[in-house]
C-alpha positions, 0 to 999 in steps of 0.5 A: 548586450550578450555580455551582460546576459552572460554575466547575469547568468554567471552571477545567478549560478554563483549565488545558487552554488553558494546557497547549496554550500551553506545548506550542505554545511548546515545539514552536515553540522546537525546530521550524521549516519547510523549503522544502516547508513541512514541519515539521522539527527545528531542529537535525537538519533531520529532517522530523517526522511530524504525522499517522498516516494510511496511505500508499498506494503503487501497485504495478504489474507492469512490465518494466525496459528493460535498455538505458535502465533505463526502467520500463513496464507489462507487456503480457499477453504479458510477465506471466511475465517481469515483476516488481512494481515502484514508480517511483523517486520513490515508492521513495524516499518509501517508504524514508523513511516506513518508516524513520520508522515510518510506516504504508505500504501497497502497493496493486494496482488490478486490471482488474476494478476490485478493489483489493488492499492489502498491509501493508509498514510499520512493520516489526518485523524487518529494515533498509532498505538505501540501495542493497542488497536489503532483507528486512523482516518486517511487523507480520503476520509476512509477508516483504517484499523491496525490491530496487533496480532500474535508475534507482532503481526498486524491485522488491517481492516476498515473501509479503506481496504474494502473493494468497490463494485466491479472490483476483484475479490476473494470473499464477501469480507473483501467488499464494501457494505451492500456488495457480495463477492461473486462471479458474473457469467456475462462479464466473464464471457465478454472478457474471455471473448475479447481474449480470443480475438487477440492475435496472441500465441495460444498459451497467452490466449488461454492465460488471458481467458483464465484471468477473466474467470474471477469473482468481483464485488457486485450488488446481489440480485435480491438486493437491487 
């Protein structure tokens, strides 16, 4: 009985290895690598996807210089006239990955250490334009607008990248409709009190309390 079981296992493993060999041979026949050692189709030279991990692209609040087209981080005084952008290099990468149906997430890192992630691709409606504004709808039904800027940088907007109630923000434009970016004293005090109770060294307590002091998207009192 044991011999039959072992024989069956050997047969299954042999068939599995044979299938893998055929697949490898078929793949080798139609693919090659480019100068960057990426797997590409021999005929079309298109890069082939070999993984399904999510691509995180950092989204930052910036201003674009009208004369030079250069991109730099906005200062606090410039927040109201700034926009959310990604640099030219990442913009090209984003377009390429979205067109190939890959997972692309826009990430924002806040001053208090929080990280927000917003789904962009794959999208279920819309089309990536090479040089014009692209209006897409992600898998969650949220709108993402991709607009080319000077020197190839891209501005990102739409409800997909807006923050919801209670989430960290920098300026009102970060918040969803009906919400205002503001500090809530009661929340900050409660957060800082929790930091003070932790058995940390003093510098860590101070850092924790400092991280509590941030604005969030809230319903303004006169709008309730």
